[in-house]
C-alpha distance (Angstrom), angle and dihedral (degrees) to the residues before:
residue distance angle dihedral
M1 . . .
S2 3.81 . .
S3 3.78 115.0 .
T4 3.84 95.2 -170.2
R5 3.72 96.5 60.8
G6 3.80 112.9 149.0
T7 3.85 94.1 11.9
A8 3.75 130.7 103.1
A9 3.77 116.9 -96.9
P10 3.83 112.7 -107.6
I11 3.79 118.8 -114.2
A12 3.77 109.5 -98.1
P13 3.82 116.7 -118.7
P14 3.82 115.9 -107.9
T15 3.79 92.4 -106.8
S16 3.83 94.5 58.4
P17 3.80 118.1 96.9
P18 3.84 109.8 -105.3
D19 3.83 94.3 -130.0
R20 3.78 98.0 42.9
P21 3.80 107.2 84.3
R22 3.73 124.0 176.3
V23 3.80 109.8 -74.0
G24 3.79 135.8 -171.2
R25 3.77 131.6 -119.9
F26 3.79 95.4 -72.4
G27 3.78 91.7 48.5
S28 3.81 89.7 50.5
L29 3.79 89.5 49.1
A30 3.80 90.1 52.4
D31 3.80 90.2 47.7
W32 3.81 90.9 54.6
A33 3.82 92.7 46.2
Q34 3.80 91.7 50.2
R35 3.79 95.5 46.5
H36 3.82 91.1 45.9
R37 3.78 96.4 34.6
W38 3.79 95.7 145.7
A39 3.80 92.1 47.9
A40 3.83 90.9 49.9
L41 3.81 91.6 48.4
L42 3.79 92.3 46.9
I43 3.81 91.5 49.1
W44 3.81 91.1 53.0
A45 3.80 92.4 43.8
A46 3.82 89.8 49.2
V47 3.81 91.7 48.9
L48 3.81 91.0 48.8
A49 3.81 92.3 47.7
A50 3.80 93.4 45.3
V51 3.80 96.5 50.1
T52 3.81 91.7 42.1
L53 3.80 94.0 51.4
G54 3.80 91.6 40.3
S55 3.80 92.6 51.0
Q56 3.79 91.9 47.8
A57 3.80 91.3 49.9
A58 3.81 94.6 45.7
G59 3.80 95.9 40.0
S60 3.78 123.5 -150.7
A61 3.79 125.4 -67.0
Y62 3.79 99.6 -167.2
K63 3.78 116.5 166.9
N64 3.79 129.2 -174.5
D65 3.78 101.0 -143.0
F66 3.80 111.9 176.7
A67 3.78 94.1 158.2
L68 3.79 113.2 147.0
P69 3.82 112.5 -167.6
G70 3.78 112.0 -146.3
T71 3.82 96.6 34.9
D72 3.81 125.1 110.8
S73 3.80 93.1 -121.2
Q74 3.81 92.5 53.9
A75 3.80 91.7 45.5
A76 3.81 89.5 52.1
T77 3.80 91.3 50.2
D78 3.81 90.6 50.6
L79 3.81 90.8 51.1
F80 3.81 91.2 50.4
A81 3.79 90.7 54.2
K82 3.81 93.6 44.3
H83 3.80 96.6 49.8
G84 3.79 100.1 37.8
S85 3.78 98.4 -110.3
A86 3.79 119.0 167.5
Q87 3.80 86.5 -125.7
A88 3.83 89.1 71.9
G89 3.79 88.0 84.5
D90 3.79 128.2 46.4
S91 3.77 124.3 -113.7
V92 3.78 141.8 -137.2
D93 3.80 121.2 -139.5
I94 3.80 116.7 -143.1
V95 3.80 102.5 -159.3
L96 3.81 121.3 -159.3
K97 3.78 129.9 -165.4
D98 3.79 127.2 -177.7
R99 3.80 120.1 162.0
Q100 3.80 89.8 -145.9
G101 3.80 91.2 52.7
I102 3.79 130.8 -83.1
D103 3.81 91.0 -100.6
V104 3.82 89.1 74.2
P105 3.85 96.0 70.4
R106 3.82 93.7 34.6
A107 3.82 97.1 127.4
A108 3.80 93.8 52.1
V109 3.80 92.6 44.3
E110 3.80 94.2 49.5
K111 3.80 90.8 50.0
M112 3.80 89.6 51.1
L113 3.82 92.2 48.9
A114 3.80 90.2 50.5
D115 3.80 89.4 53.3
V116 3.81 90.5 49.2
G117 3.81 90.4 51.2
R118 3.80 90.4 60.3
L119 3.83 94.7 52.9
P120 3.83 122.9 107.7
G121 3.81 114.6 -92.2
V122 3.82 94.7 23.7
A123 3.81 115.2 122.4
E124 3.80 100.1 174.4
V125 3.80 142.3 -8.4
R126 3.80 120.5 -149.8
S127 3.82 112.5 -161.0
P128 3.82 122.4 -143.3
Y129 3.80 87.2 -134.4
T130 3.83 90.6 67.7
D131 3.81 96.5 41.4
A132 3.80 116.8 57.3
S133 3.82 91.3 -167.6
A134 3.81 89.0 64.2
V135 3.82 92.0 65.7
S136 3.80 124.5 75.8
E137 3.81 120.0 -117.2
D138 3.82 92.8 -103.3
G139 3.82 91.3 47.7
T140 3.83 94.6 -126.2
I141 3.81 98.6 106.5
G142 3.79 127.8 47.9
Y143 3.77 138.5 154.8
A144 3.76 138.1 -148.0
T145 3.80 118.0 -146.5
V146 3.80 114.9 -136.4
T147 3.80 108.2 -164.0
L148 3.81 112.6 -152.5
D149 3.77 124.4 -147.7
A150 3.83 92.1 -129.8
K151 3.79 141.7 31.0
A152 3.81 115.8 -78.9
E153 3.81 94.1 -107.0
A154 3.81 91.0 53.9
M155 3.82 95.9 50.2
P156 3.83 114.6 104.3
K157 3.77 109.6 -114.3
E158 3.80 92.5 -128.4
D159 3.83 91.4 56.6
V160 3.80 91.9 53.3
T161 3.80 91.1 45.2
A162 3.81 89.1 54.0
I163 3.82 89.6 54.6
I164 3.81 91.0 50.2
D165 3.80 93.8 47.4
T166 3.82 93.1 46.7
A167 3.81 91.5 49.3
K168 3.81 93.4 47.7
S169 3.81 90.6 50.5
A170 3.82 88.8 74.1
E171 3.81 93.2 62.5
R172 3.80 116.1 117.7
D173 3.78 138.3 152.9
G174 3.79 107.4 -47.1
L175 3.82 95.0 8.6
Q176 3.82 119.5 95.4
V177 3.81 117.6 -168.2
E178 3.82 122.6 -170.6
A179 3.80 133.6 169.7
G180 3.79 123.5 -139.7
G181 3.79 140.4 177.8
E182 3.80 137.6 87.3
A183 3.79 92.6 -77.0
V184 3.81 90.0 56.4
R185 3.80 92.1 47.6
G186 3.78 90.2 52.6
A187 3.80 93.0 49.0
E188 3.80 97.0 49.1
E189 3.78 118.4 97.6
K190 3.78 111.2 -112.5
G191 3.80 96.2 -158.6
S192 3.79 140.0 -82.6
P193 3.83 124.8 -53.9
T194 3.82 91.4 -91.0
A195 3.80 93.2 136.0
E196 3.81 94.9 53.9
L197 3.81 92.6 47.1
A198 3.81 92.1 46.1
G199 3.80 90.2 51.4
V200 3.80 92.9 50.9
V201 3.82 92.9 48.0
A202 3.81 92.5 46.7
A203 3.81 91.4 49.7
L204 3.81 90.7 50.4
V205 3.82 91.0 50.7
I206 3.82 93.0 51.0
L207 3.80 92.5 46.7
G208 3.80 89.7 48.5
L209 3.80 91.7 52.2
L210 3.79 90.7 45.8
F211 3.80 96.9 50.2
G212 3.81 101.7 22.4
S213 3.80 91.5 -136.9
L214 3.79 131.1 93.7
V215 3.81 92.4 -147.9
A216 3.81 92.7 49.6
A217 3.80 90.8 47.1
A218 3.79 93.4 47.8
V219 3.82 96.2 54.0
P220 3.86 98.0 70.1
L221 3.80 91.4 39.1
L222 3.81 92.9 48.7
T223 3.81 89.4 50.7
A224 3.81 90.6 52.8
L225 3.81 93.4 47.1
F226 3.82 92.4 51.1
A227 3.80 89.8 49.8
V228 3.81 95.0 46.5
G229 3.80 92.5 46.2
S230 3.80 91.0 52.5
A231 3.80 92.1 45.4
L232 3.81 93.1 51.0
G233 3.81 91.3 53.6
L234 3.80 91.9 47.8
I235 3.80 90.9 50.0
V236 3.80 91.8 53.3
L237 3.80 89.2 53.0
A238 3.81 91.2 44.8
S239 3.81 90.5 53.9
H240 3.83 87.5 74.0
V241 3.81 89.7 59.9
F242 3.81 104.6 31.6
T243 3.81 132.7 38.8
I244 3.81 103.1 -102.8
A245 3.80 122.7 173.0
D246 3.80 121.2 -123.0
F247 3.82 91.8 -120.9
T248 3.83 90.8 62.7
P249 3.87 99.4 92.1
P250 3.84 97.3 62.2
I251 3.81 90.8 44.5
T252 3.79 89.0 49.0
M253 3.80 90.1 51.3
L254 3.79 90.0 48.9
V255 3.79 96.7 49.9
G256 3.81 95.7 35.7
L257 3.79 94.3 54.8
G258 3.78 93.2 46.4
V259 3.79 96.7 45.2
G260 3.81 94.1 37.9
V261 3.80 94.3 54.0
D262 3.81 89.6 41.8
Y263 3.82 94.3 56.2
A264 3.79 94.9 39.9
L265 3.80 90.7 48.7
L266 3.80 92.8 53.6
I267 3.80 91.8 53.3
F268 3.79 94.2 40.1
Y269 3.81 91.6 49.8
R270 3.78 89.9 53.7
Y271 3.81 89.6 47.5
R272 3.82 89.8 56.9
H273 3.80 90.7 51.7
E274 3.78 91.1 52.5
L275 3.80 90.9 51.7
T276 3.81 91.8 51.5
R277 3.81 89.1 53.6
G278 3.78 90.3 59.4
S279 3.80 102.3 -98.7
D280 3.77 116.9 144.9
P281 3.82 114.2 -115.5
A282 3.80 95.2 -99.7
A283 3.80 93.2 50.6
A284 3.80 90.7 43.6
G285 3.81 90.0 56.0
R286 3.79 92.7 49.6
K287 3.78 93.1 48.2
A288 3.81 93.2 45.1
L289 3.80 92.7 52.8
D290 3.79 93.0 41.4
A291 3.81 90.6 56.7
A292 3.80 107.9 25.3
G293 3.80 94.9 28.3
R294 3.79 92.0 67.8
T295 3.78 90.7 49.9
V296 3.82 90.8 50.4
F297 3.79 90.9 48.7
F298 3.80 92.5 51.0
A299 3.80 92.3 44.4
G300 3.81 92.1 49.3
C301 3.79 91.7 49.8
T302 3.81 89.4 51.5
V303 3.81 92.0 53.5
I304 3.81 91.1 46.9
I305 3.80 91.7 50.8
A306 3.81 90.4 51.0
L307 3.81 91.4 49.3
L308 3.78 94.4 46.9
G309 3.79 87.2 54.3
L310 3.81 84.9 73.8
V311 3.80 89.6 65.9
A312 3.80 88.8 65.8
L313 3.80 90.1 60.7
G314 3.81 91.2 70.0
L315 3.80 93.7 -145.2
G316 3.80 104.1 153.5
S317 3.79 115.0 -117.2
L318 3.82 91.1 6.8
Q319 3.80 85.5 78.8
G320 3.80 88.6 58.1
V321 3.81 90.7 49.6
A322 3.81 89.5 52.7
L323 3.82 92.1 49.9
A324 3.81 91.1 47.4
L325 3.81 92.6 50.8
A326 3.81 91.8 45.8
L327 3.81 88.3 52.4
T328 3.81 89.4 49.8
V329 3.81 92.9 51.7
L330 3.80 90.2 47.1
T331 3.82 90.4 51.5
T332 3.81 93.4 48.4
M333 3.79 90.2 48.5
A334 3.81 90.9 51.5
A335 3.81 91.2 48.0
S336 3.81 90.9 51.7
L337 3.80 91.4 51.5
V338 3.83 98.7 43.1
L339 3.80 112.9 14.5
L340 3.80 96.8 41.5
P341 3.85 95.2 57.0
A342 3.82 89.1 50.0
L343 3.81 91.4 52.0
L344 3.80 90.5 46.7
A345 3.79 89.9 53.3
L346 3.80 90.9 47.9
F347 3.81 93.6 54.0
A348 3.81 95.4 27.8
R349 3.81 100.1 123.8
R350 3.80 96.0 44.9
I351 3.79 92.0 47.7
Q352 3.81 91.8 45.6
R353 3.80 93.2 52.0
H354 3.77 91.9 49.6
V355 3.81 94.9 45.2
L356 3.81 94.2 48.6
K357 3.79 91.8 46.1
H358 3.79 91.3 50.4
A359 3.84 91.6 46.3
A360 3.79 91.6 50.7
K361 3.81 91.2 53.2
A362 3.80 91.3 48.5
E363 3.81 91.9 49.1
A364 3.80 91.1 49.4
K365 3.80 89.2 54.6
G366 3.80 91.7 47.4
N367 3.80 94.9 -115.9
T368 3.81 107.1 158.1
E369 3.80 117.7 -155.1
G370 3.79 110.3 -99.8
R371 3.83 93.9 3.9
R372 3.80 96.0 136.6
W373 3.78 94.1 43.4
R374 3.80 90.1 49.1
A375 3.78 88.9 52.4
L376 3.81 91.1 50.2
A377 3.80 91.2 50.3
T378 3.80 90.4 49.6
A379 3.81 91.2 51.0
V380 3.82 91.6 49.8
Q381 3.80 91.3 48.0
R382 3.79 90.9 53.2
R383 3.81 92.0 54.4
P384 3.83 108.2 19.2
L385 3.81 96.5 153.9
P386 3.84 96.3 54.3
S387 3.81 88.7 48.7
L388 3.80 90.2 54.3
L389 3.81 93.6 42.6
V390 3.80 90.0 56.6
A391 3.82 101.2 39.6
V392 3.81 103.1 38.2
P393 3.84 98.3 49.6
A394 3.82 89.6 46.8
L395 3.80 90.9 55.2
L396 3.80 91.7 44.1
A397 3.81 90.5 52.1
L398 3.80 90.4 51.4
S399 3.81 89.0 48.3
A400 3.82 94.6 51.3
P401 3.85 96.2 89.2
V402 3.82 88.7 64.3
L403 3.80 87.8 78.8
G404 3.82 88.1 67.6
M405 3.80 98.2 39.5
R406 3.80 114.0 146.8
L407 3.79 116.0 -159.2
G408 3.77 124.2 -155.4
F409 3.79 142.1 109.4
A410 3.76 130.3 -76.8
D411 3.78 113.9 -113.9
A412 3.78 134.7 -166.3
G413 3.81 88.9 -73.4
N414 3.81 87.7 70.8
D415 3.81 95.0 49.2
P416 3.82 121.7 104.9
K417 3.80 111.2 -80.7
T418 3.81 90.8 -120.2
T419 3.82 93.6 65.4
T420 3.78 121.2 96.5
S421 3.82 91.0 -131.5
R422 3.82 91.1 58.6
Q423 3.80 93.1 46.0
A424 3.81 91.1 49.3
Y425 3.82 88.8 49.7
D426 3.81 92.0 52.0
L427 3.82 93.0 46.4
L428 3.82 92.4 51.6
A429 3.81 91.0 48.5
E430 3.81 89.4 48.8
G431 3.79 94.4 49.7
F432 3.80 103.4 34.5
G433 3.82 108.6 17.4
A434 3.81 137.8 -89.8
G435 3.81 94.9 -76.2
F436 3.78 94.7 55.9
N437 3.82 91.1 85.7
G438 3.81 92.9 57.0
P439 3.82 109.4 42.4
L440 3.78 123.0 172.4
V441 3.80 116.8 -133.4
V442 3.80 113.3 -141.7
V443 3.81 115.5 -163.6
T444 3.80 121.0 -159.5
Q445 3.79 118.3 -165.8
G446 3.81 102.0 -160.5
D447 3.80 143.6 67.0
R448 3.82 126.1 -44.4
T449 3.78 93.5 -99.7
A450 3.80 90.0 57.6
A451 3.82 90.0 47.7
K452 3.81 92.0 53.6
T453 3.80 91.2 48.6
V454 3.80 90.9 50.4
Q455 3.81 91.3 48.2
S456 3.80 90.5 52.0
E457 3.82 92.0 50.5
L458 3.79 91.6 48.2
A459 3.80 93.1 51.0
R460 3.82 90.5 55.0
T461 3.82 94.9 48.4
E462 3.78 118.0 115.9
G463 3.81 111.0 -105.4
V464 3.83 95.2 26.5
A465 3.80 115.7 120.2
A466 3.81 95.0 -174.4
A467 3.81 141.9 -16.1
S468 3.80 121.1 -150.2
P469 3.79 122.8 -131.9
A470 3.81 114.4 -85.9
M471 3.82 109.5 -87.8
P472 3.83 115.7 -155.4
S473 3.79 123.5 -139.0
E474 3.81 122.0 -119.4
D475 3.81 92.8 -92.5
G476 3.81 94.1 40.2
A477 3.80 93.5 -123.5
L478 3.80 94.2 112.5
S479 3.78 136.4 43.8
T480 3.78 123.5 -162.0
V481 3.80 127.2 -153.6
I482 3.82 119.5 -170.0
V483 3.80 109.3 -144.4
Y484 3.82 117.6 -159.7
P485 3.82 114.5 -157.6
K486 3.79 121.9 -143.7
T487 3.81 89.3 -127.4
A488 3.80 133.2 64.2
P489 3.84 119.5 -91.9
Q490 3.81 94.6 -102.8
D491 3.81 96.7 44.0
D492 3.78 120.5 110.1
G493 3.81 87.4 -124.3
T494 3.81 91.1 66.1
T495 3.81 91.2 51.1
D496 3.79 90.1 49.0
L497 3.81 90.0 50.4
L498 3.81 91.2 51.5
H499 3.79 91.9 53.5
R500 3.81 91.2 43.7
L501 3.80 91.2 54.5
R502 3.79 92.9 47.9
D503 3.80 99.0 40.2
D504 3.80 102.4 36.2
V505 3.81 115.7 10.2
A506 3.83 100.4 40.9
P507 3.85 97.1 47.9
K508 3.83 91.6 49.1
A509 3.83 92.5 46.9
E510 3.82 91.1 47.6
H511 3.79 89.7 52.4
D512 3.82 92.4 49.0
T513 3.82 97.9 43.7
G514 3.80 105.5 25.2
A515 3.82 89.5 -129.7
E516 3.80 127.0 129.3
I517 3.81 113.3 -116.5
L518 3.81 128.4 -164.3
V519 3.80 129.2 179.6
G520 3.80 112.7 -145.3
G521 3.78 142.5 140.3
A522 3.80 132.5 117.4
T523 3.82 94.7 -64.9
A524 3.80 92.2 50.5
A525 3.81 91.6 45.1
S526 3.80 90.7 53.7
Q527 3.78 90.9 52.1
D528 3.81 91.7 46.4
F529 3.80 89.9 53.3
A530 3.81 91.5 49.2
D531 3.81 91.6 48.3
T532 3.80 91.6 48.5
V533 3.81 91.9 51.3
S534 3.80 90.1 50.2
E535 3.81 91.5 50.4
R536 3.80 96.0 47.9
L537 3.80 98.4 38.4
P538 3.85 96.4 86.9
L539 3.82 92.4 54.7
F540 3.80 90.9 46.8
V541 3.81 91.9 50.5
L542 3.80 90.8 48.0
V543 3.81 93.2 51.6
V544 3.82 95.7 46.4
V545 3.81 95.1 43.1
G546 3.79 91.8 45.8
L547 3.82 96.0 51.0
S548 3.81 93.6 43.7
S549 3.80 92.1 47.8
L550 3.78 90.3 50.8
L551 3.82 90.3 53.8
L552 3.81 90.7 50.5
M553 3.79 90.5 49.2
L554 3.79 89.7 54.1
V555 3.81 92.8 49.6
F556 3.81 100.8 42.0
R557 3.81 98.9 26.0
S558 3.77 91.1 -136.1
I559 3.80 139.1 121.8
L560 3.80 100.1 -156.4
I561 3.81 98.5 47.6
P562 3.84 95.4 60.1
V563 3.82 90.1 45.9
K564 3.81 91.3 49.2
A565 3.80 91.9 46.4
A566 3.80 93.1 49.8
L567 3.81 94.0 49.1
L568 3.81 94.0 46.1
N569 3.79 92.6 46.2
L570 3.79 89.8 52.0
L571 3.79 88.7 49.7
S572 3.80 92.9 54.3
I573 3.81 90.6 47.8
T574 3.80 94.7 49.9
A575 3.82 89.7 47.3
A576 3.82 89.1 53.7
L577 3.80 91.8 48.5
G578 3.80 89.3 47.5
A579 3.81 90.4 55.4
M580 3.82 90.4 49.0
I581 3.80 91.0 51.4
L582 3.81 93.5 48.9
V583 3.81 92.1 50.9
F584 3.80 104.4 35.6
Q585 3.81 104.9 23.3
H586 3.81 98.4 37.3
G587 3.82 96.6 31.0
L588 3.82 100.3 -119.6
F589 3.84 114.8 178.7
G590 3.79 91.4 20.2
V591 3.83 96.0 -64.7
Q592 3.79 113.7 150.4
P593 3.82 108.1 -103.1
G594 3.77 119.1 -117.0
P595 3.80 142.0 130.0
V596 3.79 125.6 -61.6
E597 3.80 109.5 -104.3
A598 3.79 104.3 -93.4
F599 3.81 97.2 -128.6
L600 3.82 97.5 43.5
P601 3.84 99.6 81.8
V602 3.81 93.0 58.3
L603 3.81 92.1 41.5
I604 3.81 93.0 49.0
F605 3.79 90.3 44.5
A606 3.80 92.6 55.1
I607 3.81 94.8 46.4
V608 3.81 98.3 40.7
F609 3.78 94.1 43.6
G610 3.79 89.8 53.7
L611 3.81 93.9 46.1
S612 3.81 91.7 45.8
M613 3.77 88.5 54.4
D614 3.81 87.2 53.4
Y615 3.79 91.3 59.5
E616 3.78 90.7 42.7
V617 3.79 89.9 55.6
F618 3.83 93.2 45.1
L619 3.81 92.7 52.5
V620 3.79 106.0 32.7
S621 3.81 95.1 42.5
R622 3.80 88.4 61.5
M623 3.82 90.4 48.6
H624 3.80 88.7 48.2
E625 3.81 93.0 53.1
E626 3.79 92.5 50.3
W627 3.79 91.2 46.1
E628 3.79 92.2 52.9
R629 3.80 90.8 47.8
T630 3.82 99.3 46.8
K631 3.83 107.5 11.0
D632 3.83 83.8 -139.0
H633 3.79 104.5 131.1
S634 3.83 97.3 -169.7
L635 3.80 91.0 50.8
A636 3.82 90.7 47.6
V637 3.81 91.8 55.4
R638 3.82 93.0 47.8
E639 3.79 95.6 46.3
G640 3.79 92.7 44.5
L641 3.80 92.1 57.7
A642 3.82 93.1 38.4
S643 3.81 93.3 55.9
T644 3.81 98.8 40.6
G645 3.82 106.5 26.2
K646 3.80 95.3 89.1
V647 3.79 96.4 47.0
I648 3.82 93.0 44.7
T649 3.80 93.4 51.2
A650 3.82 92.2 43.3
A651 3.81 91.8 50.0
G652 3.80 89.8 44.7
A653 3.81 91.8 50.2
I654 3.81 91.2 52.7
M655 3.80 92.0 48.9
I656 3.80 91.1 47.9
V657 3.81 94.2 53.7
V658 3.82 92.7 42.9
F659 3.80 92.5 49.0
G660 3.79 93.8 37.6
A661 3.81 90.8 53.0
F662 3.79 88.1 69.9
M663 3.78 87.8 70.8
L664 3.82 82.6 78.7
S665 3.81 90.5 63.8
A666 3.81 118.6 106.7
D667 3.81 89.3 -137.9
R668 3.81 112.5 95.6
M669 3.79 92.6 -152.0
L670 3.82 92.0 55.3
Q671 3.81 90.2 46.5
Q672 3.80 90.2 55.0
F673 3.79 91.9 44.8
G674 3.80 93.7 49.5
L675 3.81 94.2 46.9
G676 3.80 92.9 47.5
L677 3.80 94.3 50.9
A678 3.81 93.8 42.6
V679 3.82 93.5 51.6
A680 3.81 91.9 44.8
I681 3.81 92.9 52.6
L682 3.82 91.5 43.9
M683 3.80 91.7 53.6
D684 3.78 93.1 42.5
A685 3.80 100.6 45.7
L686 3.81 97.6 37.7
V687 3.80 109.3 28.4
I688 3.80 105.2 23.7
R689 3.82 102.9 36.5
C690 3.81 96.6 36.4
L691 3.82 100.4 39.7
I692 3.80 116.3 9.8
V693 3.82 100.1 41.1
P694 3.86 95.5 49.2
A695 3.82 90.0 46.2
L696 3.81 93.8 49.1
M697 3.80 93.6 43.2
H698 3.82 89.6 52.0
L699 3.82 92.3 49.2
M700 3.80 92.8 47.3
G701 3.80 91.3 51.7
K702 3.78 116.2 176.6
W703 3.80 90.0 -13.7
A704 3.81 87.4 75.7
W705 3.81 87.7 76.9
W706 3.80 97.0 43.2
L707 3.78 119.6 128.2
P708 3.83 122.9 170.2
A709 3.78 110.3 -106.0
P710 3.84 96.3 -123.5
L711 3.80 90.1 51.8
A712 3.81 91.9 44.6
R713 3.81 90.6 56.1
R714 3.80 92.7 51.9
L715 3.79 101.0 42.9
P716 3.82 116.9 85.9
R717 3.79 117.2 -122.7
V718 3.80 116.5 -108.5
A719 3.82 115.5 178.5
L720 3.79 130.6 -165.1
E721 3.80 97.7 -172.6
R722 3.76 135.2 167.3
P723 3.77 120.4 -139.6
A724 3.79 116.3 -88.8
D725 3.82 93.8 -111.7
D726 3.82 89.0 62.4
R727 3.77 90.4 57.3
E728 3.78 90.0 50.4
R729 3.78 91.1 50.7
F730 3.78 93.8 55.0
R731 3.80 91.2 43.6
R732 3.81 88.7 57.0
A733 3.81 90.4 45.8
A734 3.82 90.9 52.4
K735 3.81 90.9 54.7
A736 3.82 93.5 46.8
């Protein structure tokens, strides 16, 4: 970064402009963007238009790939495909209910099933009228099984919608027809983009209150929207190359808006400060990017590193989600460094008039910049231990539910009651028992005698409500038994049954029959995914924490600060997960209880850890600068919070409302994701950065900046400095 650190600035030659000091790469980039504002804006507009049109022309190729090589469920799926079993494809259940008995509307139902059998993507239709086991004991509920020729995630949405519409066409007075299955859940509309719109409006309101000007508020938000729009188009195109899940776009919108406004706000806030110190708009833009731009670049790289750590997990389409989010953060960072200076130059005079007018009013009232935050820091420094004894136990208490976290996947039982998938789920549970919606598929690779023996053992197993007859594959090499648990798919009893079948029943049956036995199916695959995440999570955490801590050590040349940052970031993440568990797993506030989505903890960890490091850099870098200037540790802590407290809380507030707005989504996964991120940012920006960090930094004293001499000689120097005039400004403010 700066090569003149610690030396006096040379006297500028007479020909140099008085307000154009030497700047670094980011200042030069801002200078170019401001001088060529229309070119920069046109480039971004052209990029946005090109990727939007290109993505619309190419269409998306999203794929939910949760395959886990090496697991029993994946091995069973591979055997189905190899030996031509009907289980190779997914199925749709067409559920019928007639209080007078489903035999009454038989003619209409059979005609409907014949129509369904002729639809694209349908391999076979099994009627309840030819299978007595598909009709409830009282004869009022039955189901037809529509076997698809592909897995649910590979079925075109329009083909599944055609099945739903054809099935529903048979409804009449007294006959209820619903469609269920994962393919149906994926094809159903989950609602309008209310959450995204609410987040944008809320962010605009907060920015307006913060700056008191619609133009000033719109600039950071416009930067974020340009970045997110470009990122969404790029992700659609990337879906043709990488495996990217279909739930990626709303998550991208969520993270892109939050991070984009966050980065733009940091730079814009610094730009306002430069204007109040008398810089002309062009110089203010250069200085803002030269100081805050480096911090944004470092913070963005930290988030990207945390996200790319997900790739090492090897969890199917979750790798694509990580790449998509990393691309989004990279795009928002680029927009903050190039597009934002151009917008500032475009609205320079209007923003300058407003900022100077607002500053004059504040000066007339005697409001010193950072006065309240300086007072808060002073209060914490006077009583650091009470501050810690209040904040840390509160976060630990909120984190406690993590010890009982249960990972899994939401099923149709968690869908809104108005959806056909939820109503089909409830009808099947009513007619055939709670476990009917989460069957386990047991595959026997052996002769028919072995298959019958296995079926008999399964039927006698504790926790099994029923076991279907063994169904041979097309080539006769496999036999499949459908096992229906007594408990619902998300109950602990079903998980216990799965492990009992694999650990006890299957090994004994293999020994007795000589056959190979695997337990698979959607319910087993969900549990395998959750178990795999739990197994690989410690390594993932170690890699992300280690790399991020190393970056902090390079920047602050300290041992204790990276350790403190890592522990506090982990605390904010566990508190967020604890809140998710209380609400969604335990049903707080009337939410239907269920498991936490298996991939969300690692995804939230990567995002929150990166964003927490952002705030750590914003705050501690300012403390570091003041410490190097004065060697007064108490003053460094006060001035660090005084100069960054407002921007950190404002950025945190915007992220909280953007993330929290996704609680309005009809999708349970997005609700969990939004709540987790909102709580994490709330705890980090308000409790950790404003109370715990100042208290710990005060208690550590000068040891906070200690680095062993041998290590100090070997580590390269990386500086995130503010210009000298900024230090002088805050020194004057501290004396005021």
